[in-house]
C-alpha positions in Angstrom: 0.0 0.0 0.0 1.5 3.4 -1.0 1.9 6.2 1.6 -1.1 8.2 0.4 -3.4 5.2 0.6 -2.0 4.2 3.9 -2.6 7.7 5.4 -6.2 7.6 4.1 -6.6 4.2 5.7 -5.2 5.5 9.0 -7.5 8.5 9.1 -10.6 6.4 8.4 -9.8 3.9 11.2 -8.5 6.4 13.8 -10.4 8.9 15.9 -7.6 11.4 16.5 -5.2 12.8 13.9 -1.9 14.6 14.5 -1.6 17.5 12.0 1.4 19.8 11.5 0.7 23.4 10.4 3.7 25.3 9.1 3.6 29.0 8.9 5.8 30.4 6.2 9.0 32.5 6.7 8.7 36.3 7.1 7.7 38.2 4.0 5.2 35.6 2.7 1.5 36.3 2.8 -0.7 34.8 5.5 -2.8 32.0 4.2 0.1 30.1 2.9 0.1 27.6 5.7 1.1 24.1 4.9 -1.0 21.3 6.6 0.2 17.7 6.8 -1.1 14.6 8.5 1.7 13.0 10.6 0.0 10.1 12.4 -3.3 9.0 14.0 -4.4 7.3 17.2 -7.6 6.0 18.7 -7.8 8.4 21.6 -7.0 12.1 22.2 -4.7 11.2 25.0 -2.6 8.9 22.7 -2.5 11.7 20.1 -1.2 14.2 22.7 1.5 11.7 23.9 2.4 11.1 20.2 2.6 14.8 19.6 5.0 15.2 22.5 7.2 12.4 21.3 7.1 13.7 17.7 8.4 17.1 18.9 11.1 15.5 21.1 12.2 13.3 18.2 12.2 16.1 15.7 14.3 18.7 17.6 17.7 17.1 17.0 17.1 16.8 13.3 15.9 20.4 13.0 18.9 21.7 15.0 21.3 19.7 12.8 19.7 21.0 9.6 19.4 24.6 10.8 22.6 25.4 12.7 22.2 29.2 12.3 18.7 29.3 13.8 17.7 29.2 17.4 15.2 26.4 17.6 12.9 26.0 20.6 10.0 23.8 21.4 6.8 24.4 23.4 4.1 21.9 24.2 2.6 22.3 20.7 5.1 24.1 18.6 8.6 24.2 17.2 9.8 27.8 16.5 12.8 28.8 14.4 14.2 32.1 15.4 17.1 34.4 14.4 17.8 37.8 16.0 14.8 37.4 18.3 12.5 37.1 15.3 10.4 34.1 14.6 11.2 32.9 11.0 9.1 29.8 11.0 6.6 28.1 13.3 5.4 24.5 13.1 2.3 23.9 15.2 1.1 20.4 16.0 -2.6 19.8 16.4 -4.5 16.8 17.6 -7.9 16.9 16.0 -10.8 14.5 15.6 -10.7 12.6 12.3 -13.9 14.4 11.3 -12.1 17.8 11.1 -9.9 18.7 8.1 -8.2 22.0 9.1 -6.9 22.8 5.6 -8.2 26.1 4.1 -10.7 25.6 1.4 
């Protein structure tokens, strides 16, 4: 099963979906957010635990790929900063599978 079909299958069977919402770098227009499905779980609590683990696991990779940026994490976000300005924000959302947050 290819990845696109697998992700559709996961969303259909799971009740809570972990989405990432990436806000563009400075200078780009609002509304250019990028939404992606990362994983799915049966319960909200599992999704929240998965979100925490995803952020923890992603931080070393982001730091290695972006050595000139200050990268910090909160409970729901990873922020890329330089000179005290946020350049990029990735926010992680646990949403019921009935909600598709992408702009229409």
